[in-house]
C-alpha positions, 0 to 999 in steps of 0.5 A: 386725678380727682375732679373738683365738681365730683368732690363737691358732689361727694361732700353734699351727699355725705352731709345730707345722706341723700342723693335727692337732697344733694341734687337740690343743694347743688342745682343738679339732676339726681342722675348727675349726682349719681354719675359724679359719685360713680366717677369718683368711686372709679377714680379712687377704686373704692366704694364710698357709699353703701346705698339702698332704696331706704338709706345712704351711708358712708363706707370706711373709705368714704369717711377717709375721703371726707377730709381729703375732699374738704381740704382740696376744695378749700385750697381751690377756694383760697387760690381763687380768692387770692388771684381774683383779688376779692376782698370782702368787707362789712359786718356779718351777724352770724348765729349758731345753735347750741348744738355746735358748741362741742363741734369743730365749728370754731375751726371753720370760723377761724378759717373764714376770719383768716381768709376775710380779715376785713369782715367784722364777724359777730357770733351769737350762740343760742337755741335754734328756735331763738335764732330763727326768731332773731333772724325774722326780727332782722337781728341776724344775717345768717343762722346755722340751726335746726329747721323748725317743723313749720318752716321750709326755709334754709339750705340743708347742711345735713340730715340726721336722726334724733336719738335718746342719749344718757349716761351708760349706767342710767336705768329707767323704770318702765312704771315711772315717768321718763326723766327728761333733760331739755332745753327751755322753750322754744327748744326744738328737741324739747318739743319733739321729745314731749310730742314723741312721748305723748304719741306713745302714751307715756308720761314724762317729767322734766328733770333738768332744764338748761339753755346751755348744752354743757349744762344738759350734758352735765345733768345727763352724765350725772344720771338725772335722765335722758335727752333727745339729741342728734345721732351724729353729735352725741357728746363724749361720756354719753351713749344712745339709750338701747332700743330695748328700753322702749322709748319712742322714735324721735324722728329726724332733723335737718340742720340748715343755713338760713339767710336773713333779710339781705343787707347789701353790706353783709350779703357777700360775707354771708354767702362766703361763710355759708359756702365755707360751712357747706364745704366743711360740714363734716367737721360739724359731726362728732365722729368717733 
């Protein structure tokens, strides 16, 4: 009933929320991406996206299709690997940013380990900026992290908006500096938060610094201040700061996969893990 190429295109659009970015990821024309989505919607009899000239959003039926599409593609990949007899080996040094601590990334890694038991997977969890530095130094083979403003590298996993979040009971005094909960340098969201306040001409003060997402969440839940965070990954117990508070727009962020210098022993495993992450990118959101 469902064409696997259409499902693959649907996942790319749902993760990037952009027909243009999905086309770039898949190496297709934008018109082909639109055609694939339209045919999948015809097959389901449901509208999967709402779209206009400015935005693309999943409908409720589109959200439901995410899980089905991912599972169908995973089964296809497993069957292909089984019957081709492909067995990956070697050491793979993978870095994931702190942003993914509370997501279902462990499930993706568990599935990868199950499919490729002879790959020695080494995981490093760090700040996005630190991971990019380690990748450039040849210490990692593959990184899943925020894209640096000055860096165009990386395969887009998904595009998201940055928002201010904090405890629901938190109240900010307009006459006092904004209390900030931030990662230490070279934290990417730290820099974006400080730059946004500077553009607005509003003062800020560092209320908490932690290299751990759990540390930042604890401080935010305690009402110590606000933090800049991906809209699709707001941790439980925290809420978006209302627009009426008047905090500046933070802009948008790309989460990307970046390959390091190609080590022959790691290339196949890095490509396979990158493919698994791209196929299951919806698990990296904290939906609902």
